[in-house]
N, C-alpha and C positions, 0 to 999 in steps of 0.2 A: 634826335627824335624824342619829343616830350610826350608824356602820357595824355595831355589834353588834346594834342593833335591826333593821336591814335583813337581816342574816344570819339572825336568829332567825325573822323572818317568812318569808323565802325557804325555810328548812328546813320550816316548818310547812305552808305551802301546797303544797310539793312532796310532803310526806307525804300530804296529803289528795288531791291531784290524782292521785297514783299509784293510788288506789283506784277511780278512775273507769274502768269497762269501756270498752275501745277501740271496742266495737260501738255505743255510744250517741252520737248526734249531735243537734244542734238542741234542741228543747224537751225531748226525752226526757233528754238529758244534763243540762239545767238542772233538771229535776224530780228527777233522781237527786242532784244536789248539794244541792237543797233538802231532800229527805226522808231521804236516807241519810247525808249528810255533816254538814250544818249542824244538822239536828235532833238528831243524836247528839253533836255537839261540846260539850265542857264549857265552862262560862262563862269560865274563865280564858283558854282558847284563843280564844274569840270576842272577848274584850277585847283580846288581843294583836293580832289582825287589825284590829280597829277603831282601836286606839291608833296603829297604823302609819299608817293612812289619815288619822287626825286629825293626826298629826305632819306628814304631807305638806301638809295644808291649812294648818296653822299656819305652816309654812315658806313656803308659797305667799304668805301675807300679808306675811311678813318681806321677801320678795323683791319686794314690790309687784307681784305678778302678779295677773291678773284671773281666769284659768281654769286648770283642771287636767283632763287627759284621760288615760284608761287603758283598756286592754282592747280586744278586737276585733282583726281582722286588721291594720287600718291603723296601730295603735300600735307595731308591730314589737317587742312585748314590753316597751316602755319607758313611763315615766310622763312626760307632757309638760306644760309650763306655757306660758301666753301672757303675756309680759311686754312692756309698752309696744307692744302690737299684734303682737309676733313670737312664734310658737309654736315651741318647741324642747324636746328631751328632757332630763331630769335624769338623767344616767347614774349618778350616785352612789346613786340610789335602787334600782338593780338592774334586772335584766331578768326577765321572767316569761312562762310559756307562757299561751296563751289560757285553758286550763282553770284555771290558777292565778288569773288575774285574774277569771275567772267567780266563783270562790270569794270573792275580796276584795270584789267588787261585791255579790254576793248577801248577804254577811254584814251589810251595813249596812241591808238592807231588812227590813221586817216581812213576815210570811207573806202578809198580804193584798196588800202591794205586789208581792211576787213573783208571786202569782197573776195580778194585773192585768197585770204585765209579760209574763208568758208568753202571756196571751190576746191582748193588744193590741200586743205587740212594741215598746212604748214606754211609758215612765213618767216623768211630770214630778212632782217632789217637792221638798220643802225638807229640808235636812239641817243640824243644829246640832251643833257641838262646842264644848267649853270649852277655852280656852287654859291656859297654865301658871298664870295668875293667876285662873282660874275664871270668866273673862268669856265669855259665850255668843257664838258667831260663827255667823251664818246663811249658808247657801249655797243657791243655786238649782241644782237637779240635774236631769239628764236621763239615764236609763238606756235603752239601746236595743240591738237586735240588729245585729251586723255579721258577715255570713257565718256565721251559726249560733252565734256567740259573743256575749258581752255586752260592751258598751262603755259608758263613763260620762264625762259632762262635768259638772263643777261650776264654778259661777261665784261668786266671793266677793261677798257683799252688804255694801256699805259700812255700817259702824256709825255713821258721821257723815253727816248730811245736808249736801248742798251748799246753801248759802244762795241763796234766790231772787234776792236783789239782785246776786249774782255774775254772773247772766246778762246784766244790762244791758238788759233788754227796754224798749222804748218804752212810754210810759204808756198808749197805746191798746191794746197787747198785754196789759198788766197789767189794764186794765179788762175785757177779754174773759175773762181767766183768773180774776178775782176774783169771788166770789159777792157781795161787798159792792157791786159795780157792775153785774154782769150775772147775773141770777137763772136764766137758762135758756140752752139752746143746746148744740151739740156742739163740743168742742175735740179736735183730733187731734195727737198727737206721733208723728212717723213717722221711719223710718230702718231700716237693716239691723240684723241682730243685732250687739250689741256697740257700738252707736252712742250709748249713754247715754240711751235713751228712758226707762227706769225711773227713772234718777237725776233727770231733768227732771220727770217726773211726780210723784215724791216731793217735790221742791222746791215744786211748785205746791200739792200737798196741804198741806205745812207752812205755806206762806204763808196759805192759807185757814184752817187750823187755828189759826194765831196771831192772826188778825184778825177772824174772824166766828164768831158763836154759831150753830152749825148742826149737822146730822147728815150725816156723810160715810160712805158705804158703799163699801168697796174689795173688788172681786171679782178674784182673781188666781190664776194657776196657774204656780208656787206663790206663796204670799205671800212677799215678799222683806223689805223693810224694814218693821218693825212700829212704827207711829206711836203715841205716847202722846197721849191726849186732852188738849187745852189749852182753848181756848175752844169747840172743837167736840167732839162725841162721834164717835169713829171706830170703825167696825166693820171687821174683816178677815174675809173669807169665802174660804176656799181651795177651788178647784174639785177635786172628787173626795173632799173631806173634809166641808166645810161646805155645799156645794151641788153638784148633779150636773154642771152645765156653766155656761159663761159665759152662755148664753141663759137658762137657768133662774134663775141668780143675778140677772141683770138684771131679769127680770120679777118675781121675788120681792121685789126691793128696793123696788118700787113700793108694797108693803104694809108697808114698814118706816119710813115717814115720812121719806124722805131729802131732803136739799137738794142734795147732790152725789153722783153715782154714778160710781165709777172702774171701768172695765172694762179689765182688764189687757191684753187683746188682742182685736181684732175679727178672728178667724181663720177664720170661716166665714160663709156667707150668713145663717144663722139668727141669729147674734150681731149681725151688721150690721143686720138688720131690727129686732131688738129694741132696739138702741141708738138707731136713728132714731125708733122709736115712743116710747121713753121721753123722748128730747129733744123730740119733738113734743108731748108731754104737758105740757111746761112745766118740766122738770127740767134741771139742769146736768149734762152727761155729758162725761167725759174718757176718752179711750182711745188706743190705739196701733195703728199699722199698719206692716207691713214694706214700706214704699215709700220712694223717695228724693227725692220732690218733691211739692209741693202738687197739681200737675196730675195726676201719677200716682196720688195718693191718691184724688182725685175720680173718675178713670176706673176705678180698681180697685173702688171701692164700687159704682159703677153697673154695672160689668161682672160683678159677682158674682151678679146676679139674672137671672132669665129675661128674654129679649128683650121679651116682652109686658109685663113689669113695669118696664122701665127708665125709661120716661117718668115714671111715678108716683114712682119712687125719685129720679129726677133733680130733680123739683120739690120733693120733701120734703127732700132733702139741701140744696138751695139755700136753703130756708126755715130750716133748723135749724143749719147750719154757721156757726160764728162765727170760728174761727181754725185754721190749720194751721201747725205748726212742724215742719219737716223738718231733720234734723241728721245730721252726720257727724263722726267723730273722726279728725283728720288728724295724722300725725307732725309734730312741731314741730322747730325748729332746735336746741332745747335737749335733744333726745332724749326728750321726753315727748309728749303729745298735746294738741291744741287743738280746741275745739268750733267747727265751722262750721255755719251754719244758714240755712235759707230760711224766711221768715215771710210768710204770706198772711193778711190781715185781710179779712173779708167786707165788701164795699162794694156799692152798688146795681149797679154795672157788672159786677162779678164774679158777683153773684147772677143777673143777666140772662144772662151768658155760660153759666153752668151750665144754666139752664132751657132755653136755646136750643140746647144741645149744641154750643157753640162754645168748648170748653175750651182750644183752641189759642190763643185770644186772651188767656188769663189771664196767661201769662208776662210779656207786655209790660205788663200792668196792675200786676203785682207790681214789675216793673222801674222803673215810674214812680211807685210808691206810697210813696216814702221818707217823705213828710210824714205818712202814716198809720201809720208804724212797720213798713212792709213792706220786704223785701229779697229778692233772688234769692240762690241759693247762690253764684253767680259774683260778685255784688257783695260778699258777706261774705268769700269767699276772697280777693278783691282787697284788702280791708281788712287781712286777716291778712298778706298779702305786704308791703303798705305799712308795717305795724307791725313787720316783720321777725320774725314768729312762724313763718312757713313760707316756703319758696322757691317760685319760679314753677313748677317741675316738679311739686311737690306740688299746687299749685293746679290745674294742668291735669289731673292724675291724678284728682282728686276732683270736678271740675266735672261737672255734668249736661249743660250746653250748652257743648261744647268750642269752637265757633265764637265764641260770645259771650265766653267766657273768654279766648280769644286776643286778641280786640279790646280787652278791658279791660287785659290785661297789656301790650299794645303801647303803650298810652298812658302807661305808667310810665317 
């Protein structure tokens, strides 16, 4: 990104923003930008604005950053990058008023996307740009309102899959994840935003795609990594474009002769119930949750339904759940990040604990389940400390059970 390009864009968005009447706020202002400014803007100027943002995205990848943020009150007029977990502004890309970033953000949206954003105040979408060599690069994007102005986050989607073997999963875990060994059941990949859930899910899809002749249906919002069919046929269905919702996509998949159904996120009670029903029907279902441990994942699913339905859901979940992988990305001693994970494999004891509403007992079962391929987050963090990948302070910071983590570290 050179200084001349930055200055050219700054001059163009200032010229456009100066036309916005001061009396307009909120959605009315956004509608004005949509209908009076961008609708009348010539193609060359639209390309100038888009090329600037594409240049930022390309530079983001060169810097090995994962996310870019701009717009809204919180950005203070700057464009921010998250690099190795740290978010900071890129000052050489210039500063912009909120009206100017509104224009930059709206310019990359279609008219239908703008209408959806104005009505729902949030828009998940995928964005593709081509780099200098013409290679398409996909980004997961989220546009939203921040104090009546628009804000945008984009996350770079890796063009290279992480190999499944790199995870070093126990063979019992692999048996749960592979259609070749287990034809049905629910697999959960959990963690906070930015913990690598999608990367893990894609590695599992690729492992099955490379080894089993099957039909895999992926329902995502938005679609991130696009898999090429190998031994399996892979379908990608984006929520909002190819299907109405996660719930609808999940139910529709039953009529598409699937072997594996990937649900990008179980974000509401309707999707959770649909996932349980599909898994209960004898299909293999993989999905993600924003939870930090196996026990929290179980409690979250049960807690999402009405109290009178919880016993039924508890028993169904115990019957269909096969494996929970909870993960975190921790800063490592070499300045990068390392994956720490908790793994729960369904055993008769854990199944009974879920059915009897004794989930508090499951932690100790995971702690003692090493021979089955299980480990707690604290046990895995300890292994990273022993291997000198992270320090003790990082292990304590990322532990779910601080008391247990302290005990494990004291023994070192």
